[in-house]
C-alpha positions as CSV (number, residue, x, y, z in Angstrom):
1,M,0.0,0.0,0.0
2,N,1.3,3.5,-0.9
3,I,1.0,5.2,2.5
4,V,1.3,8.8,1.3
5,K,-1.3,8.3,-1.5
6,H,-3.6,6.5,0.9
7,N,-3.4,9.0,3.7
8,S,-3.7,11.9,1.2
9,S,-7.1,10.4,0.1
10,A,-8.0,9.7,3.7
11,W,-7.5,13.3,4.8
12,D,-9.4,14.5,1.8
13,R,-12.2,12.3,3.0
14,K,-11.9,13.8,6.5
15,V,-12.5,17.2,5.1
16,E,-15.6,16.0,3.3
17,T,-17.0,14.5,6.5
18,G,-16.1,17.5,8.7
19,G,-13.5,15.6,10.8
20,N,-11.3,17.0,13.5
21,Y,-8.6,19.3,12.4
22,T,-10.2,20.1,9.1
23,K,-12.4,23.0,10.0
24,P,-11.2,26.5,9.1
25,V,-11.0,29.2,11.8
26,S,-13.7,31.8,11.9
27,K,-13.5,35.4,10.6
28,E,-13.6,36.5,14.2
29,V,-10.4,34.5,15.1
30,I,-8.6,36.1,12.1
31,E,-9.7,39.6,13.2
32,K,-8.4,39.0,16.7
33,S,-5.1,37.7,15.2
34,R,-4.7,40.8,13.1
35,A,-5.1,42.8,16.3
36,G,-2.3,40.8,18.1
37,D,-4.6,38.5,20.0
38,W,-3.7,35.1,18.6
39,S,-2.7,31.6,19.7
40,I,-2.3,28.2,18.0
41,T,-2.0,24.6,19.1
42,V,0.2,21.8,17.7
43,T,-1.2,19.1,20.0
44,T,-4.8,18.9,21.1
45,T,-5.9,21.5,23.7
46,K,-2.9,23.4,25.1
47,Q,-1.8,26.6,23.3
48,V,1.8,27.0,22.2
49,P,3.5,29.4,24.6
50,R,3.8,32.8,23.0
51,D,7.4,33.1,24.1
52,W,8.2,30.2,21.7
53,F,7.7,32.9,19.0
54,P,9.3,36.3,18.4
55,E,7.5,39.2,20.0
56,S,6.4,40.3,16.5
57,L,5.7,38.0,13.5
58,K,5.8,40.8,11.0
59,G,7.9,39.5,8.1
60,V,8.8,36.2,9.8
61,K,8.9,33.4,7.3
62,I,6.9,30.4,8.7
63,L,6.4,27.0,7.2
64,C,3.3,25.2,8.5
65,L,4.4,21.6,7.8
66,A,1.7,18.9,7.4
67,S,-0.5,21.6,8.8
68,G,-3.4,22.1,6.3
69,G,-7.0,22.6,7.5
70,G,-7.3,26.4,7.7
71,Q,-6.1,26.8,11.2
72,Q,-2.5,27.5,12.2
73,G,-1.5,29.0,8.8
74,P,-4.2,31.6,8.5
75,I,-3.8,32.7,12.2
76,L,-0.1,33.2,11.8
77,A,-0.6,35.0,8.5
78,A,-3.1,37.3,10.1
79,A,-0.6,38.0,12.8
80,G,1.8,39.3,10.2
81,A,3.9,36.2,9.2
82,D,4.9,35.2,5.7
83,V,3.3,31.8,5.7
84,T,3.7,28.7,3.5
85,V,1.5,25.7,4.2
86,V,2.6,22.2,3.1
87,D,0.2,19.2,3.3
88,I,-0.4,16.0,1.4
89,S,-4.2,16.6,1.3
90,V,-5.5,18.9,-1.5
91,K,-8.7,19.4,0.4
92,Q,-7.0,20.4,3.6
93,L,-5.0,23.0,1.6
94,E,-8.3,24.2,0.1
95,Q,-9.4,25.1,3.7
96,D,-6.4,27.4,4.0
97,Q,-7.1,28.9,0.6
98,F,-10.7,29.5,1.6
99,V,-9.7,31.5,4.7
100,A,-7.0,33.3,2.8
101,K,-9.5,34.4,0.2
102,R,-12.2,35.2,2.7
103,D,-10.0,37.3,4.9
104,D,-7.5,38.7,2.3
105,L,-4.5,36.9,3.7
106,N,-1.1,36.5,2.0
107,L,-0.6,32.7,2.3
108,E,1.0,30.1,0.0
109,T,-0.1,26.5,-0.2
110,I,1.9,23.6,-1.6
111,Q,0.8,19.9,-1.9
112,G,3.7,17.9,-0.7
113,N,5.1,15.1,1.5
114,M,6.6,16.1,4.8
115,E,9.4,13.6,4.3
116,D,10.6,15.2,1.1
117,L,10.6,19.0,0.8
118,H,12.7,19.2,-2.4
119,F,10.5,22.0,-3.6
120,L,11.8,24.3,-0.8
121,E,15.2,25.9,-0.6
122,D,17.9,25.5,2.0
123,D,17.8,28.0,4.9
124,E,14.5,29.5,3.7
125,F,12.4,29.7,6.9
126,D,12.6,31.3,10.4
127,I,10.1,29.0,12.0
128,I,8.5,25.6,11.3
129,V,5.1,24.8,12.9
130,H,4.6,21.0,12.7
131,P,1.4,19.9,14.5
132,V,0.8,16.3,15.4
133,S,0.9,14.7,12.0
134,N,4.0,12.4,11.7
135,V,1.8,9.6,13.1
136,F,0.7,9.3,9.4
137,I,4.2,8.3,8.1
138,N,6.2,5.2,8.9
139,D,9.6,6.9,9.2
140,V,10.0,10.2,11.1
141,Q,13.7,10.8,10.6
142,P,13.4,12.4,7.1
143,V,11.0,14.9,8.6
144,W,13.6,16.2,11.1
145,R,16.4,16.2,8.5
146,E,14.3,18.2,6.0
147,A,13.1,20.6,8.7
148,Y,16.7,21.2,9.6
149,R,17.7,21.8,6.0
150,V,15.0,24.4,5.2
151,L,15.4,26.4,8.4
152,K,17.8,29.3,8.7
153,D,20.6,29.1,11.3
154,G,18.9,30.0,14.6
155,G,15.5,29.0,13.2
156,V,13.0,27.2,15.4
157,L,11.0,24.0,14.9
158,I,7.8,23.7,17.0
159,A,6.6,20.2,16.8
160,G,3.6,18.3,18.1
161,I,4.3,14.6,18.9
162,T,2.2,11.6,20.0
163,N,3.4,9.8,23.0
164,P,3.7,6.2,21.6
165,L,2.2,4.9,24.8
166,L,-1.1,5.7,23.1
167,Y,-0.6,2.8,20.7
168,I,0.1,0.1,23.2
169,F,-3.5,-0.4,24.1
170,D,-6.3,-2.2,22.3
171,D,-8.7,0.4,20.8
172,E,-11.7,-1.9,20.8
173,E,-11.2,-2.8,24.4
174,E,-10.8,0.9,25.4
175,E,-14.2,1.6,23.8
176,K,-15.6,-1.0,26.3
177,G,-13.9,0.8,29.2
178,N,-10.9,-1.5,29.5
179,L,-7.2,-0.6,29.1
180,V,-5.7,-3.7,27.7
181,V,-2.0,-3.8,26.6
182,K,-1.8,-5.4,23.2
183,H,0.8,-3.8,20.9
184,K,4.5,-3.0,20.9
185,I,6.3,0.2,20.1
186,P,7.2,1.2,17.4
187,Y,3.7,0.6,16.2
188,S,2.5,0.2,12.6
189,D,-1.1,-0.3,11.3
190,L,0.5,-2.1,8.4
191,E,2.0,-4.7,10.8
192,V,-0.9,-5.0,13.2
193,L,-4.1,-4.8,11.1
194,S,-5.3,-7.9,9.3
195,E,-5.5,-8.0,5.5
196,E,-9.2,-7.8,5.8
197,K,-9.0,-4.7,8.1
198,L,-6.5,-3.0,5.8
199,K,-9.0,-3.5,2.9
200,E,-11.6,-1.9,5.1
201,F,-9.3,1.1,5.8
202,A,-8.8,1.4,2.0
203,R,-12.5,1.2,1.3
204,L,-13.5,3.7,4.0
205,K,-10.5,5.9,3.4
206,R,-9.4,5.8,7.0
207,P,-5.8,7.1,7.6
208,L,-3.1,4.6,8.5
209,E,-1.2,5.5,11.7
210,F,2.3,4.8,13.1
211,G,3.5,5.1,16.7
212,H,7.1,6.3,16.7
213,S,9.4,5.8,19.7
214,L,10.3,8.7,21.8
215,E,13.9,8.1,20.8
216,D,13.0,8.6,17.2
217,Q,10.9,11.6,18.0
218,I,13.2,13.5,20.3
219,Q,16.7,12.1,19.9
220,G,15.8,12.1,16.2
221,Q,15.6,15.9,16.3
222,I,18.9,16.1,18.1
223,D,20.6,13.8,15.6
224,A,19.4,16.1,12.8
225,G,21.2,18.9,14.5
226,F,18.6,20.6,16.6
227,V,18.9,21.7,20.2
228,V,15.7,21.2,22.2
229,T,14.8,24.4,24.1
230,G,11.2,23.8,25.2
231,F,8.8,21.0,26.1
232,Y,5.3,20.5,27.4
233,E,2.7,17.7,27.5
234,D,-1.0,17.6,26.5
235,D,-3.9,15.1,26.4
236,F,-7.3,14.6,24.7
237,G,-8.9,17.0,27.2
238,G,-10.8,14.2,29.0
239,G,-11.9,12.5,25.8
240,R,-10.0,9.2,26.3
241,M,-9.5,6.9,29.3
242,L,-5.8,7.4,29.2
243,D,-6.3,11.1,30.1
244,N,-7.0,9.8,33.7
245,H,-3.5,8.3,33.8
246,I,-1.0,10.0,31.6
247,K,-0.5,12.8,29.0
248,T,-0.5,11.3,25.5
249,F,0.9,14.3,23.5
250,I,4.2,16.2,23.6
251,A,5.3,19.5,22.1
252,T,8.9,20.4,21.6
253,R,10.6,23.6,20.6
254,A,14.0,23.0,19.0
255,M,16.5,25.4,17.5
256,K,18.8,24.9,14.5
257,R,22.4,25.6,15.2
258,D,24.9,25.2,12.3
259,I,28.3,24.1,13.4
């Protein structure tokens, strides 16, 4: 199965059905952002600390990586940044285009794979905003290497990460109110799901997911050349049983330092 092609179609489908993270922000949010009252998330509920960004975004070049849906990109553009949004889903990018046209924002969209940013120049961006999305690829290392390449020296990567603990448990049992350990980490839908279930995913256009180790997620950034300078945790806001026991999302702030 071609993972990128499948997940591109799956996210197109999510837009069509009004799924989470596909709904554009309102005109009111954009108006507040223009006035300096803005915030974004890269996990689920917690806002990214404002001091992870420069005091002013005017003229700051920001890449919203695998971040379509009409949310982070338009907010940052309204706050004054020069924004490029890259996503594999055409329909997710159309949400950004919709907000940009509606609210007269200067925002560029590019359909592309987060693992291969060949269409972007070296040392092009000041900031990368990368919300939880690398769960939809089977190898996260190319993402960190490409992010490092396209950032300027001193540039910042703000990344949302899924704690792989989430993938240890049996989803069907959790829906019944039971936390049952079933899977190992790293996790892959391609390895765990039966052939019949994979055919169902293809038919229903459900995205394939992958649970990457914390070593790949955090040490992977360091191996790419980043210095981690910020960290916080988040959860589903009470929507999952695990919220009662542990945070299942992480956000990191990392800086590029050329040596």
